[in-house]
Backbone as numpy.savetxt, mean C-alpha at the origin, in Angstrom:
# Nx Ny Nz CAx CAy CAz Cx Cy Cz
-7.50 11.14 -15.70 -7.93 11.16 -14.23 -9.47 12.33 -14.27
-10.52 11.75 -13.31 -11.94 12.49 -13.50 -12.53 12.63 -12.11
-12.95 13.45 -11.97 -13.75 13.88 -10.53 -15.25 13.03 -11.00
-15.96 12.50 -9.65 -16.86 11.66 -9.39 -17.65 12.29 -8.34
-18.68 12.75 -8.56 -19.26 13.77 -7.45 -19.84 13.22 -6.56
-20.03 11.58 -6.61 -20.92 10.89 -5.74 -20.38 10.87 -4.16
-21.36 11.22 -3.51 -20.84 11.59 -1.91 -19.41 12.50 -1.81
-19.21 13.33 -2.56 -17.99 14.13 -2.41 -16.98 13.04 -2.40
-16.75 12.20 -3.14 -15.69 11.35 -3.38 -14.80 11.94 -4.72
-13.44 11.90 -4.94 -12.71 11.69 -6.18 -12.08 10.41 -6.44
-12.62 10.03 -7.34 -12.39 8.36 -7.99 -11.09 9.33 -9.27
-9.79 8.98 -8.87 -8.90 8.95 -9.61 -8.70 7.61 -10.58
-9.13 7.72 -11.58 -8.66 6.54 -12.59 -7.29 6.59 -13.84
-7.05 5.57 -13.97 -6.01 5.73 -15.05 -6.53 5.06 -16.67
-6.19 5.66 -17.48 -6.78 4.89 -18.68 -5.81 3.67 -19.18
-4.77 3.37 -18.60 -4.03 2.18 -18.59 -4.07 1.87 -17.31
-3.86 0.39 -17.20 -3.76 -0.19 -16.19 -2.40 -0.27 -15.59
-1.91 0.49 -14.19 -0.74 0.60 -13.74 -0.06 -0.13 -12.65
0.49 -1.15 -13.45 0.73 -2.44 -12.18 1.61 -2.00 -10.92
0.57 -2.31 -9.97 1.83 -1.80 -8.45 2.88 -2.90 -8.30
3.85 -2.85 -8.39 4.79 -3.74 -8.05 5.21 -3.43 -6.46
4.23 -4.61 -5.67 4.06 -4.11 -4.15 4.51 -5.49 -3.48
5.16 -6.41 -3.97 5.78 -7.57 -3.43 7.37 -7.78 -3.05
7.17 -8.59 -2.05 8.74 -8.16 -1.42 9.24 -9.47 -2.15
9.73 -9.34 -3.19 10.50 -10.03 -4.18 11.58 -11.00 -3.62
12.13 -10.43 -2.95 14.04 -10.83 -2.51 13.60 -12.06 -0.98
12.71 -11.73 -0.72 12.48 -12.67 0.48 12.22 -14.05 0.10
13.20 -14.91 1.26 13.27 -16.29 0.78 12.07 -16.94 1.54
12.04 -18.41 1.25 10.59 -19.07 1.70 11.14 -18.95 2.95
12.05 -19.29 3.59 12.38 -19.11 5.20 12.17 -17.72 5.73
12.51 -16.84 4.96 12.06 -15.36 5.51 10.55 -15.15 5.78
9.98 -15.66 4.81 8.62 -15.70 4.91 7.97 -16.33 6.09
8.50 -17.53 6.30 8.55 -18.47 7.47 8.04 -17.89 8.83
9.41 -17.41 8.88 9.61 -16.41 9.60 8.66 -15.10 10.28
8.50 -14.28 8.95 7.09 -13.68 9.00 6.14 -13.69 9.55
5.60 -14.77 8.57 4.32 -15.41 8.74 4.10 -16.28 10.40
5.36 -16.20 11.06 5.17 -16.86 12.24 4.36 -15.55 13.23
4.92 -14.66 12.93 4.57 -13.71 14.05 3.58 -12.41 13.21
2.81 -12.97 12.31 1.90 -12.38 11.73 0.62 -12.72 12.07
-0.34 -11.97 12.04 -2.03 -12.23 12.44 -2.68 -12.33 11.09
-3.63 -13.15 11.09 -4.50 -12.71 9.64 -5.63 -12.23 10.26
-6.32 -11.26 9.44 -6.92 -10.50 9.70 -8.12 -10.12 8.61
-9.45 -9.94 8.96 -10.44 -10.17 7.36 -11.10 -8.52 7.69
-11.17 -8.14 6.69 -11.90 -6.59 6.69 -12.84 -6.94 5.46
-14.07 -5.72 5.81 -14.79 -6.23 4.91 -15.09 -5.35 4.18
-16.02 -4.98 3.34 -15.89 -4.04 1.88 -16.72 -2.82 2.42
-15.65 -1.81 2.36 -15.35 -0.30 3.17 -14.84 -0.11 4.61
-14.30 -1.13 5.00 -13.48 -0.80 6.33 -12.31 -0.67 6.11
-11.87 0.23 6.39 -10.22 0.58 6.42 -9.52 -0.16 7.23
-8.53 -0.76 6.63 -7.21 -1.61 6.77 -6.27 -0.47 7.65
-6.05 0.52 6.92 -5.26 1.78 7.56 -5.73 3.01 7.42
-5.88 4.05 8.83 -6.66 4.82 8.49 -5.12 6.14 8.38
-5.83 6.83 7.31 -4.87 7.98 7.05 -4.55 8.87 8.40
-3.73 9.30 8.60 -3.02 10.13 9.75 -2.90 9.56 10.92
-3.46 8.05 11.14 -3.54 7.44 12.34 -1.62 6.65 12.55
-1.40 7.15 13.80 -0.02 6.15 13.89 0.10 4.88 13.46
0.99 4.29 12.87 0.69 3.14 12.29 1.72 2.50 12.88
1.41 1.15 13.67 2.23 0.14 14.20 2.91 -1.10 13.73
1.94 -1.24 12.61 1.89 -2.48 11.72 2.25 -2.45 9.96
2.44 -3.50 9.48 2.68 -3.68 8.05 1.92 -4.94 7.68
1.26 -4.26 6.46 -0.04 -5.44 5.98 0.36 -5.73 4.67
-0.15 -7.32 4.83 0.44 -8.10 3.36 -1.28 -8.50 2.77
-1.66 -7.96 1.81 -3.00 -8.86 1.43 -2.63 -9.72 0.92
-3.21 -10.79 1.64 -3.47 -11.86 1.36 -4.33 -12.76 0.18
-5.92 -11.94 0.40 -6.95 -12.00 -0.75 -7.82 -10.91 -0.57
-7.93 -11.09 -1.54 -9.32 -9.41 -2.24 -8.42 -8.04 -2.56
-9.05 -7.13 -2.78 -8.52 -6.15 -3.06 -8.67 -4.86 -2.33
-8.01 -3.93 -2.36 -8.09 -2.55 -1.30 -7.53 -1.48 -2.27
-8.27 -0.25 -1.82 -7.68 0.99 -2.33 -7.03 1.71 -1.23
-6.26 2.45 -2.07 -5.35 3.17 -1.36 -5.80 4.63 -1.62
-6.13 5.47 -0.45 -7.05 6.69 -0.46 -6.42 7.81 0.08
-6.52 8.70 -0.39 -5.88 10.31 0.22 -6.95 11.01 0.26
-7.03 11.56 1.44 -8.43 12.37 2.11 -7.67 13.79 1.58
-8.78 14.82 1.33 -8.85 16.01 0.96 -9.87 16.65 2.08
-9.64 17.81 1.90 -11.13 18.60 2.75 -12.06 18.13 2.37
-12.94 17.79 1.50 -14.31 17.50 1.22 -14.22 16.32 0.42
-13.17 15.72 0.27 -13.18 14.33 -0.99 -11.84 13.64 -0.55
-12.26 12.28 -1.21 -10.89 11.40 -1.21 -10.66 10.99 -2.73
-9.68 10.75 -2.85 -8.67 10.53 -4.06 -8.23 8.98 -3.98
-8.47 8.08 -5.10 -8.15 6.97 -5.20 -7.21 6.89 -5.99
-5.52 6.54 -5.24 -4.41 6.64 -5.90 -3.65 5.37 -6.42
-4.31 3.85 -5.83 -3.86 2.83 -6.27 -4.70 1.73 -5.57
-4.25 0.96 -6.50 -5.48 -0.40 -6.12 -4.17 -1.45 -5.89
-4.39 -2.06 -4.75 -3.64 -3.35 -4.11 -4.30 -5.08 -4.23
-3.70 -5.53 -4.68 -4.49 -7.15 -4.49 -3.29 -7.81 -3.47
-3.39 -9.45 -3.90 -2.98 -10.24 -3.35 -1.63 -10.22 -3.44
-0.73 -10.72 -2.35 0.80 -10.17 -2.15 1.24 -8.97 -1.81
0.26 -7.60 -2.12 0.69 -6.56 -2.16 1.09 -5.95 -0.61
2.03 -4.99 -0.51 2.47 -5.15 1.10 1.57 -3.44 0.96
1.35 -2.97 2.49 0.68 -1.41 2.92 1.20 -0.91 3.98
1.42 0.08 4.33 1.74 0.52 5.75 3.40 0.44 5.70
4.00 0.58 4.95 5.16 0.56 4.56 5.86 1.83 4.58
5.17 2.81 4.66 5.72 4.23 4.65 6.01 4.39 5.95
4.61 4.44 6.88 4.60 4.92 8.00 5.58 3.71 8.76
6.04 2.64 8.62 6.89 1.41 8.99 7.95 2.36 8.95
8.61 2.55 7.64 9.89 3.33 7.50 9.89 4.38 8.30
9.20 5.23 8.44 9.04 6.81 9.03 8.87 6.64 10.60
7.94 5.46 11.02 7.77 5.33 12.40 6.68 6.50 12.69
6.09 6.59 11.95 5.19 7.69 11.90 3.41 7.40 11.52
3.26 8.35 11.20 1.81 8.14 10.50 1.39 7.97 9.40
0.13 6.97 9.15 -0.23 6.71 7.80 0.08 7.99 7.00
0.32 7.82 5.60 0.13 9.02 4.85 -1.20 8.81 3.74
-1.54 7.71 3.75 -2.90 7.46 3.15 -3.96 6.37 4.05
-5.00 6.57 3.51 -5.72 5.62 4.11 -6.00 4.14 2.76
-6.22 2.73 3.68 -5.70 1.80 2.86 -7.56 1.39 2.93
-8.22 0.80 2.16 -9.91 0.64 2.22 -10.14 -0.51 1.49
-10.95 -1.70 2.40 -11.42 -2.74 1.63 -12.10 -2.50 0.52
-11.89 -3.30 -0.69 -12.87 -2.63 -1.88 -13.36 -4.33 -2.15
-13.19 -5.37 -1.39 -14.10 -6.60 -1.78 -14.68 -6.72 -0.33
-15.89 -7.76 -0.93 -17.03 -8.29 0.38 -15.66 -8.47 1.56
-14.75 -9.25 1.06 -13.87 -9.75 2.83 -12.41 -9.58 1.88
-11.58 -8.89 2.27 -9.91 -8.93 2.06 -9.72 -8.96 3.24
-8.78 -10.40 3.02 -7.57 -11.03 4.15 -6.27 -10.39 4.29
-5.73 -9.78 5.29 -4.39 -9.07 5.51 -3.83 -10.05 6.46
-2.58 -10.30 6.12 -1.48 -10.33 7.49 -1.02 -9.78 7.55
-1.51 -9.25 9.03 -0.74 -8.41 9.59 0.28 -8.33 10.62
1.78 -7.57 10.59 2.64 -7.71 11.24 3.16 -6.65 12.16
3.35 -6.74 13.48 3.71 -5.42 14.06 4.88 -5.00 13.69
5.32 -3.64 13.41 6.39 -3.37 13.35 7.68 -3.41 14.28
7.29 -3.42 16.00 8.04 -3.93 16.73 8.52 -5.39 16.43
7.59 -6.16 16.13 7.69 -7.79 15.93 8.97 -7.88 14.81
8.55 -7.19 13.39 9.35 -7.04 12.51 10.75 -6.61 12.58
10.77 -5.27 13.60 12.30 -4.83 13.52 12.97 -5.94 14.73
12.58 -7.07 15.71 13.19 -7.84 16.31 13.55 -8.91 15.27
13.09 -9.24 14.34 13.02 -10.44 13.74 14.68 -9.49 12.94
14.29 -8.59 12.18 15.63 -7.88 11.70 16.97 -8.06 12.47
16.76 -7.69 13.78 17.98 -7.72 14.84 18.34 -9.36 14.55
17.58 -10.32 14.82 17.95 -11.49 14.78 18.37 -12.15 13.40
17.81 -11.53 12.60 18.34 -12.11 11.08 18.75 -11.00 10.23
19.95 -10.65 10.55 19.94 -9.18 9.96 19.91 -9.46 8.06
20.61 -10.53 7.47 20.43 -10.76 6.33 19.18 -11.03 5.65
18.07 -11.19 6.50 16.58 -11.12 6.42 16.46 -9.52 5.99
16.70 -8.83 7.02 16.45 -7.34 6.87 16.87 -6.61 5.88
18.03 -7.42 5.42 18.72 -6.78 4.10 17.94 -7.12 2.60
17.46 -8.10 2.69 16.38 -8.54 1.39 15.17 -7.92 1.69
14.80 -7.33 2.97 13.59 -7.02 3.04 13.36 -5.63 2.43
14.86 -5.03 3.23 14.91 -3.07 2.58 15.06 -3.10 1.23
15.62 -4.13 0.61 15.83 -4.17 -0.69 15.05 -4.42 -1.53
14.02 -5.31 -1.02 12.51 -5.50 -1.88 11.56 -4.00 -1.73
11.77 -3.69 -0.62 11.18 -2.51 -0.35 11.70 -1.18 -1.08
12.74 -0.92 -1.14 13.42 -0.37 -2.06 12.85 -0.37 -3.44
13.02 -1.36 -3.84 12.26 -1.30 -5.52 10.88 -1.12 -5.47
9.83 -1.60 -4.50 8.54 -1.03 -4.54 8.55 0.28 -4.61
9.17 1.15 -3.47 9.13 2.33 -3.60 9.61 3.02 -5.01
10.77 2.46 -5.32 11.20 3.06 -6.69 10.31 3.20 -7.94
9.69 1.96 -7.74 8.40 1.49 -8.90 7.32 2.49 -8.87
6.76 2.22 -7.23 5.84 3.63 -7.11 6.12 4.86 -7.88
7.15 5.27 -7.52 7.73 6.63 -7.62 8.01 6.61 -9.43
7.95 5.77 -10.34 8.23 5.78 -11.58 6.92 5.78 -12.25
6.00 5.22 -11.17 4.28 5.06 -12.00 3.76 6.36 -11.70
4.22 6.94 -10.72 3.49 8.22 -10.23 3.94 9.34 -11.20
5.31 9.60 -11.26 5.59 10.14 -12.21 5.18 10.28 -13.87
5.16 8.93 -14.46 4.68 8.85 -15.81 3.23 9.36 -15.78
2.35 9.00 -14.59 1.07 9.20 -14.59 1.08 10.68 -14.44
1.55 10.95 -13.97 1.80 12.97 -13.53 1.89 13.84 -14.87
2.70 13.16 -15.74 3.20 13.39 -16.73 2.52 13.14 -17.73
1.89 12.43 -17.91 0.63 11.96 -18.78 -0.51 13.11 -18.70
-0.65 13.04 -17.46 -1.79 14.04 -16.97 -1.71 15.33 -17.03
-0.10 16.03 -16.94 0.15 17.41 -17.35 0.02 17.48 -19.21
0.26 16.41 -19.73 0.14 16.92 -21.08 -1.04 16.59 -21.65
-2.11 15.77 -21.22 -3.46 16.05 -21.54 -4.05 17.24 -20.84
-3.55 18.29 -19.99 -3.97 19.13 -19.86 -3.48 20.21 -20.75
-2.20 20.05 -21.08 -1.86 21.40 -21.96 -2.39 21.09 -23.03
-2.49 20.05 -23.71 -3.41 20.26 -24.76 -4.64 20.28 -24.99
-5.19 20.66 -23.86 -7.01 21.01 -23.64 -6.74 22.39 -23.76
-5.55 23.11 -23.47 -5.70 24.63 -23.57 -5.95 25.22 -24.76
């Protein structure tokens, strides 16, 4: 990781590309049809926030086209902690906690298209189709487990680098 002093932002970069396994892999074609029927396609321009850190989040977003970054704001800087692309999901933590977004998600391409589905509508689908809910939560658990593994591996790598430099 390195700090980039440009405009008070910290850009976190990795020496190797860490794949973000953010896809809802256990959903069937029928599951996707039900979800997409309730979703709204939205377009964000470069630099626009898809999700604002700290805001109450009422939706889950699935990136359809383009790239976005997951950013954590500090007192005077922002750290880019992940990059998301097509089929990646965001807003999932706030959805699970029924709370505020833990990070911002920012459009990194000229146009980023996302499918937005309201948490309320998604929960209604789950009530009507409990097996879909099972597949969704299983997929989400695997996504979160992979994110934790990736973060732990990167933290261990950074600690080893710091220890070597002492």
